[in-house]
C-alpha positions as a LaTeX table, in Angstrom:
\begin{tabular}{lrrr}
\hline
Residue & $x$ (\AA) & $y$ (\AA) & $z$ (\AA) \\
\hline
Unk1 & 0.00 & 0.00 & 0.00 \\
Unk2 & 1.21 & 3.49 & $-0.75$ \\
Unk3 & 0.51 & 6.71 & 1.11 \\
Unk4 & 0.77 & 8.77 & $-2.06$ \\
Unk5 & $-3.00$ & 9.35 & $-2.32$ \\
Unk6 & $-3.93$ & 9.17 & 1.38 \\
Unk7 & $-5.13$ & 12.28 & 3.18 \\
Unk8 & $-4.41$ & 12.75 & 6.89 \\
Unk9 & $-7.48$ & 13.02 & 9.12 \\
Unk10 & $-5.64$ & 15.37 & 11.49 \\
Unk11 & $-4.11$ & 17.98 & 9.18 \\
Unk12 & $-6.04$ & 17.29 & 5.93 \\
Unk13 & $-2.83$ & 17.23 & 3.86 \\
Unk14 & $-1.39$ & 14.32 & 1.89 \\
Unk15 & 0.28 & 11.76 & 4.17 \\
Unk16 & 3.27 & 11.58 & 1.83 \\
Unk17 & 4.20 & 15.16 & 2.81 \\
Unk18 & 4.43 & 14.27 & 6.52 \\
Unk19 & 3.32 & 17.68 & 7.80 \\
Unk20 & 2.15 & 16.49 & 11.22 \\
Unk21 & 3.20 & 13.77 & 13.67 \\
Unk22 & 0.31 & 11.53 & 12.59 \\
Unk23 & 1.33 & 11.82 & 8.92 \\
Unk24 & 4.95 & 11.02 & 9.70 \\
Unk25 & 4.05 & 8.02 & 11.87 \\
Unk26 & 1.73 & 6.55 & 9.26 \\
Unk27 & 4.19 & 7.20 & 6.46 \\
Unk28 & 6.89 & 5.33 & 8.39 \\
Unk29 & 4.48 & 2.49 & 9.15 \\
Unk30 & 3.49 & 2.14 & 5.50 \\
Unk31 & 7.01 & 2.51 & 4.13 \\
Unk32 & 8.72 & 0.64 & 6.93 \\
Unk33 & 11.60 & $-1.67$ & 6.24 \\
Unk34 & 11.74 & $-5.42$ & 6.40 \\
Unk35 & 12.39 & $-7.57$ & 9.41 \\
Unk36 & 13.75 & $-5.76$ & 12.47 \\
Unk37 & 14.23 & $-2.55$ & 10.51 \\
Unk38 & 16.56 & $-4.16$ & 7.97 \\
Unk39 & 16.19 & $-3.41$ & 4.29 \\
Unk40 & 15.00 & $-6.25$ & 2.05 \\
Unk41 & 18.31 & $-6.16$ & 0.16 \\
Unk42 & 20.28 & $-6.66$ & 3.36 \\
Unk43 & 18.03 & $-9.57$ & 4.36 \\
Unk44 & 18.62 & $-11.17$ & 0.95 \\
Unk45 & 22.39 & $-10.77$ & 1.36 \\
Unk46 & 22.29 & $-12.35$ & 4.82 \\
Unk47 & 20.29 & $-15.29$ & 3.47 \\
Unk48 & 22.75 & $-15.76$ & 0.59 \\
Unk49 & 25.70 & $-15.72$ & 2.99 \\
Unk50 & 23.96 & $-18.28$ & 5.21 \\
Unk51 & 23.30 & $-20.50$ & 2.18 \\
Unk52 & 26.93 & $-20.19$ & 1.05 \\
Unk53 & 28.19 & $-21.02$ & 4.55 \\
Unk54 & 25.93 & $-24.08$ & 4.68 \\
Unk55 & 27.22 & $-25.31$ & 1.31 \\
Unk56 & 30.85 & $-24.81$ & 2.39 \\
Unk57 & 30.28 & $-26.70$ & 5.66 \\
Unk58 & 28.58 & $-29.58$ & 3.81 \\
Unk59 & 31.52 & $-29.77$ & 1.41 \\
Unk60 & 34.11 & $-29.70$ & 4.20 \\
Unk61 & 32.31 & $-32.26$ & 6.36 \\
Unk62 & 31.49 & $-34.53$ & 3.43 \\
Unk63 & 27.82 & $-34.83$ & 4.34 \\
\hline
\end{tabular}
């Protein structure tokens, strides 16, 4: 969902502009990042590193 066309009930301005505290809070909630505040790209990198580490350990242990 995007806040581009949403209008704030408190200040009657577009939420995307973030003119009041309610706008800013809702904009952050809608455009929040992935897990634990991490960006989706960083999560993908962590998963790839974990996969690579698993493959290396399997190769070294001969499983």
